[in-house]
N, C-alpha and C positions, 0 to 999 in steps of 0.2 A: 493186568493195564491201569498204576495207579489215578486214580481223581484228577493230583496233581500235574499229570503225565496230560492228561486228557483236557487240563483248565486250557480253553480260545483266550484270546484276549483280542481286541478288533484293535485290527492294523489300519486297514484300508475302510473308509465308510462311504455309503451310495453314491455320494457324491463324486467320491473322486474314485470310484469304480468306474461312475458313467463317462466322464474324462475320461480315463484310459480307454475304457473299450468305445465309444463315439471316436477320438484322435486313431488310436491302431485301423479300427476298421477303413474309415476315409480315409486313410493314409496309404492302408492296401487297396483301396479301389484308385487314389491318382494315381500310384508307380503304375500299379494293369492298365488301368485309360492309358496316361502317361504313352507308356509304351506302345499302345496299340496308335496314336497318334504319329507315331514316327516315321510311316505303319511300318512293323516289326512281327508280327503277327501273318503265319503262313509265309511271311518270306524269310527269315533272316535266324526266325524260333522257330524252325522244325515246323510241318506238315498244316493242311491249314485246323485250324483248331475243329471242334465236335459241333452239330447243329448246333446245340443250347448257347454259344458263345459262336456265333455268324458273325455274333455285331459287335467282337473284337475287330471285325476289317473295314466295320465302319466310319469313317472319318468322321461324320457330325454325328454321330451315336455318343460314337468315345466322348468327344466333346459335351456336351451336356451335361454325359453322364461325370464327366471333370469337371466341370464346372456347379455341379450340383453337392458333391464331395468335399469340393473344395470352400461351396459355401459350409456347409459342414463343421467344415476344419477351424471355418477363423470365428462362427459363432464358440463353436469348444475352446480354441483359445480363449476369445474377449471373457467367456464365461468363467475357467481355471484363472486367470489372470486376477478377476472385478472380487471373487470369489476367495479368494485366497489373500488378497490384497484388504479388501475387511476382514479376515478373520484376523490379518497377519501370522500367517504359517506359511514360514519359510524355510522348511527343515530341508525341504527340497533342495533349495541355492546353496552352487557350492560353496565350497569353505576354503579360508586359508591354507595351505598344507594336504590338502587332496588328493592334489596327483603322487606326492610322496606318501602319505595314506594309503591306496590304492594299490602303490607298489610294494610295499609291507605289509597288503590284507593279500593281495595274489602272491606273494611268498609265502604266504603263510599257509596257503588252501591249498599251493601245490605241493608242500614240502613236508605236508602235517604240520605244523607246530601249531601252537595256540596263538591264537587270530588277536588284534589289538580290542578295544573295548568301542565299541560305535553306537552312536546315534540309532535315530530312526532310521537313518537310509547309511548307507553306507556308503564309501568317500565313491568307490566308480561310479554309482548309481546317483549321485552329484551330478558328477560328470558326463554321463551316460545323458541325464535327465538336459546338460545344459549346450551339446551337440545337436540331440534333437531343437530344442530353444531355434538356437541358430540355424538349424536346417530349413525349420518350420517357419521363420522371418522371412531366412531368404525367399523363403518359395513363395511365400503370401502378397511377398511382395514384389519380384519381381513379375509374378504368375497377376498380377493387382495393372503392370502397365501392357501385358501380354495382353490379356482383355478388353483393354479401353481400345488398342488399337484396333483388336477383331472386330468387339463387338459393340463397341461406342460409335465405330468410326472414329476416333484419335489419328491424328498423322504424326506418328515420331519419327527422327531422321533411321536413314537403317541405323547407321554408328549406335543410336540410343537403345531400337530392338536387335542388336548386335549382343548388347552389354548383356540387353534383360532376359534375351533367350542364353545367354554363355551362364548369366546367374542362376537361372532357372534349372538349368542342365547340372552345373554344381550342387546343388542345394542335392535332386534328386539322387544326384550322390553321394551326398552325404546322408541321407536319411536312408538309404539301402545300408549303407554304410553302421548306420546308426540300430537299427533293425535287425539286423545281421548283429551284431556285436549284439543286442539282447539280449536275442536267445541263445546265443554263444555261451551267454551268461548262465543257462542251466544245466551246462554241462556239468559243472562241480557240482556235489550233492549238498553242500551246505546251505545253497540256493535255491534249489529245488522247496525247500520248505518256506520258502515268502509265497510260492504261489499262488497255497489258497488263498491268498490273501486279496487278490484281484478275481477271486471268481463268492467268495461266502463273505470276502470284507475282516476275517479270522485266519489265526493261528497261532501254535503250541507257545501258549505262555512259558514253557521252559523254554524256548528258544529264543524269545524275546528275549529274558534273563540271561543266558550265554551268550550270544551274537549280537543284544542292542541293551547293552546292559546300561546305560550312560543313555537311553532312553526309558529304559525301565525305573534308572534313578528320577528321572525330572518327573514321572507321573507318579511316583509316590509321594513326589516332593508338595503336588499340586496336591495330592487326597491328604496329610497329613497337613495344607495350609487352610484347606476348605472345612477339612474335621474341625482344625482349631477353633474360624469365623463362626461354625458353628454354633459351636461351645459356648 
């Protein structure tokens, strides 16, 4: 294997990986505990859970674990937004033409054709981010009203609570759908090459040059400008 093939590039810095995994773990815990509050475990989702997971059948425990996970997610969302606003990093924000671009990219992957050049994030990655963002915001807003009613002793009308509960359920379905779609993306071999980026932060340089050529060109242009300023 040549040195060029083994050369790596930083794709996801530590901050991005922190946000990704903190959000992922908190969302998974929210889904698990949310289902436990319905309650489903031991009733509609098969037999009773093993002894170490019996707490999933306790409404009080799952409720407070749910609140803790929600607090972690809210902190992560705020941190993520402030960090990228300060640094003016918006590569993951959906752009005009992403739907069409996703279609052409998916078509190329399925038919084994040459893919169109991409930026740091693929069009479908930006759309997936938007779906996650909408789902999370919906869950946070509706969840806040539910906490106000249940914990703070607020007095919301029955119709308002129905709206908030249904909105929370819709947000849950959306985020589960987004999570499944996120995992399904790795069924495509080319997408699996991005996985190391969320663990080590680095991916193969050849992969970047080939699949994310527009981003690679941007990085090279920044390097040239930096060298020009120094000289």
